[in-house]
C-alpha positions as CSV (number, residue, x, y, z in Angstrom):
1,M,96.3,160.0,224.7
2,K,97.9,157.5,222.5
3,S,99.4,155.5,225.2
4,F,96.7,155.3,227.5
5,I,94.1,153.9,224.6
6,I,97.2,151.6,224.1
7,F,97.1,150.5,227.5
8,I,93.3,150.0,227.7
9,K,93.4,147.9,224.4
10,Y,96.2,145.7,226.6
11,F,94.2,145.4,229.9
12,I,91.0,144.5,227.6
13,L,93.4,141.6,225.8
14,I,94.7,140.5,229.3
15,F,91.1,140.2,230.8
16,I,89.9,138.3,227.5
17,V,92.8,135.8,227.6
18,I,92.1,134.9,231.3
19,N,88.5,134.7,230.6
20,I,88.8,132.7,227.8
21,Q,91.4,130.3,229.6
22,Q,89.0,129.9,232.6
23,F,86.0,128.8,229.9
24,I,88.4,126.4,228.2
25,F,90.7,124.8,231.2
26,G,88.2,125.7,234.1
27,L,89.1,127.2,237.2
28,N,91.6,125.6,239.7
29,L,90.8,125.2,243.7
30,E,93.5,126.1,245.7
31,I,93.4,124.9,249.6
32,N,95.6,126.5,251.9
33,G,96.6,124.8,255.1
34,V,98.6,125.8,258.1
35,R,101.7,123.6,259.1
36,G,100.7,121.9,262.1
37,E,96.9,123.1,262.2
38,S,93.8,121.0,260.7
39,N,92.0,124.1,259.7
40,C,92.3,125.6,255.9
41,T,90.8,128.3,253.3
42,A,90.1,127.4,249.8
43,K,89.8,129.9,247.2
44,I,87.9,129.5,243.9
45,N,86.7,132.4,241.5
46,N,88.1,135.3,243.9
47,K,86.0,134.0,246.8
48,T,87.4,131.9,249.8
49,Y,85.6,129.2,251.8
50,S,86.8,127.7,255.3
51,C,87.4,124.1,255.2
52,V,89.1,121.3,257.6
53,L,92.0,118.9,256.6
54,G,93.2,115.8,258.1
55,K,93.7,115.8,261.9
56,N,98.0,116.0,261.4
57,S,97.5,118.6,259.2
58,T,99.2,118.3,255.6
59,T,102.3,116.2,254.6
60,S,104.5,115.7,251.4
61,N,105.1,112.2,252.6
62,K,101.6,110.8,252.8
63,K,101.3,107.2,254.4
64,E,98.4,105.0,254.9
65,G,96.7,105.8,258.5
66,D,98.5,108.8,259.4
67,L,95.8,111.1,259.6
68,S,97.4,113.9,257.1
69,T,96.3,115.5,253.9
70,P,98.5,115.0,251.0
71,L,100.2,118.2,249.6
72,G,100.0,118.5,245.8
73,K,98.3,119.2,242.5
74,Y,95.8,116.8,241.7
75,P,93.0,116.1,238.8
76,I,89.5,115.5,239.2
77,R,88.2,112.1,238.9
78,K,84.4,111.8,239.5
79,I,81.3,112.9,242.0
80,F,79.6,110.1,244.2
81,Y,76.5,111.5,245.9
82,R,73.4,110.3,247.9
83,E,70.5,110.9,245.5
84,D,68.2,110.4,248.3
85,R,69.6,113.4,250.6
86,I,71.0,115.7,247.9
87,G,68.5,115.4,245.3
88,N,69.2,117.4,241.9
89,K,71.0,119.9,243.7
90,I,74.4,118.9,241.7
91,N,72.7,117.7,238.5
92,S,74.0,120.7,236.4
93,L,77.7,120.2,237.4
94,K,80.6,119.4,235.1
95,I,81.9,116.3,236.3
96,P,80.7,113.1,236.1
97,L,78.4,112.0,238.6
98,Q,77.3,108.7,240.2
99,K,74.6,107.7,242.7
100,I,75.8,106.0,245.8
101,Q,74.4,102.6,246.3
102,K,74.3,100.8,249.7
103,D,77.0,98.3,248.5
104,D,79.2,101.0,247.3
105,G,82.8,101.1,249.2
106,W,86.6,102.0,248.9
107,C,89.3,100.3,249.8
108,D,91.8,101.4,252.1
109,D,94.0,98.4,252.8
110,P,97.4,98.0,251.2
111,Q,97.2,94.2,251.1
112,S,94.5,94.0,248.6
113,P,95.0,94.2,245.0
114,H,92.3,96.7,244.7
115,Y,93.6,99.4,247.3
116,N,92.4,102.7,246.7
117,K,89.9,101.9,244.4
118,Y,86.1,101.9,244.3
119,I,84.9,98.5,245.3
120,K,81.5,97.0,245.7
121,L,80.3,95.2,249.1
122,P,80.7,93.1,250.9
123,F,84.5,93.0,250.4
124,P,87.1,90.7,252.3
125,Y,89.5,93.7,253.2
126,S,89.6,96.8,254.9
127,H,87.4,99.6,253.4
128,E,85.1,102.6,253.5
129,N,81.3,102.4,253.3
130,L,80.4,105.2,250.5
131,W,76.7,105.0,251.9
132,R,76.9,106.2,255.5
133,D,74.4,107.0,258.3
134,D,75.9,111.0,259.0
135,H,75.9,113.1,256.2
136,L,79.7,113.4,255.5
137,Y,79.7,111.3,252.3
138,D,76.3,112.7,251.2
139,I,78.7,114.5,248.1
140,I,82.3,113.0,247.6
141,L,84.8,114.5,244.9
142,V,87.4,111.9,244.0
143,I,90.8,113.4,243.4
144,G,93.5,111.6,241.5
145,Y,95.9,110.8,244.6
146,N,97.7,108.0,244.4
147,D,95.8,106.2,241.7
148,E,98.3,106.2,238.3
149,P,99.6,104.0,239.4
150,V,98.9,103.2,243.0
151,V,101.6,102.6,245.3
152,K,101.0,100.6,248.4
153,A,100.5,102.4,251.4
154,K,100.9,105.7,250.2
155,G,97.4,106.8,251.5
156,S,93.7,106.0,250.1
157,A,90.7,107.5,249.8
158,I,91.1,111.0,249.4
159,F,88.3,113.1,248.7
160,L,86.7,116.5,249.1
161,H,83.6,116.0,250.9
162,V,81.0,117.3,253.4
163,K,81.6,118.4,257.2
164,S,79.0,118.5,260.0
165,S,79.3,121.9,262.3
166,T,81.0,119.8,264.7
167,T,84.0,118.4,262.3
168,K,87.5,119.3,263.6
169,S,89.6,117.6,261.4
170,T,89.3,114.4,258.8
171,A,91.2,111.5,258.1
172,G,93.5,113.1,255.5
173,C,90.6,114.3,253.4
174,V,89.4,118.1,252.7
175,A,85.9,118.9,253.9
176,F,83.5,121.7,253.7
177,S,79.8,122.8,254.5
178,E,77.5,121.2,252.2
179,K,76.4,124.7,250.8
180,D,80.0,125.5,250.4
181,L,81.1,122.3,248.7
182,I,78.1,122.7,246.2
183,E,79.1,126.0,245.3
184,I,82.8,125.1,244.7
185,L,81.8,122.3,242.6
186,E,80.1,124.5,240.3
187,N,82.7,126.3,239.3
188,L,84.9,123.0,238.8
189,D,85.0,120.8,235.7
190,S,87.0,117.6,234.5
191,S,90.0,119.7,233.6
192,S,89.9,121.6,236.8
193,Q,92.9,120.7,239.6
194,I,92.8,120.5,243.5
195,I,95.9,122.6,244.6
196,I,96.6,121.6,248.5
197,Q,99.4,123.7,249.8
C-alpha cells in the first residue's frame, strides 16, 4: 500500500511539472512530413491536424525558389492578419498581432538588402504581396527561419498560413484550414517553437 501511495504521489508530481512547464514555456507545434510528399500532419496539445507543405516536400538545405519546406526548429515572430476578413477571431492570442495593410509585402529577392524581411510597397525588388485577393494570407504566422542572421538565397517568407479546399501544396510554407490554424494558434505563445520534421 505504501509503495502504491508513493507511485500516486510521483505520478501527480510529474503531471504538475509537465503542466507548469507548458504554462510557463508554451506548447510546441510538431509538423511531420513524409519525404517526397506535400501532405503532412501537425500535432499540438494531443490533437492532430492535416496540413500541406512545399510542393517538393521538405529539405535540410533550403534554397530560394526550391518549393521545399525547411526542416528544423523555429521560434515564433508575429502574426499578420486581414482584419476585414478575420475580424476579432484571433484577438485573444498570446502572440503579437499586426493588421495587414494594402501596401504590406515581404521581400523574396536575394539581391535586395531587405531580403526575407517585411517591406512596404511599392518596392523595386521581387516580393510577395501580403494583401491578397484569395484567402491564403488572411492569417500568417511568421516563423524565425533565416532571419538571425539572414543568409542570401537560403529561403524567405516561410510562414504558417491558410489553405483553401483545393490547396495541394505550397511554395515552402505550411498551410492549414482557417479553422485549424486558429485553433493551433490558440495553443501557442511567443515562447513556443515550430518543429518541422
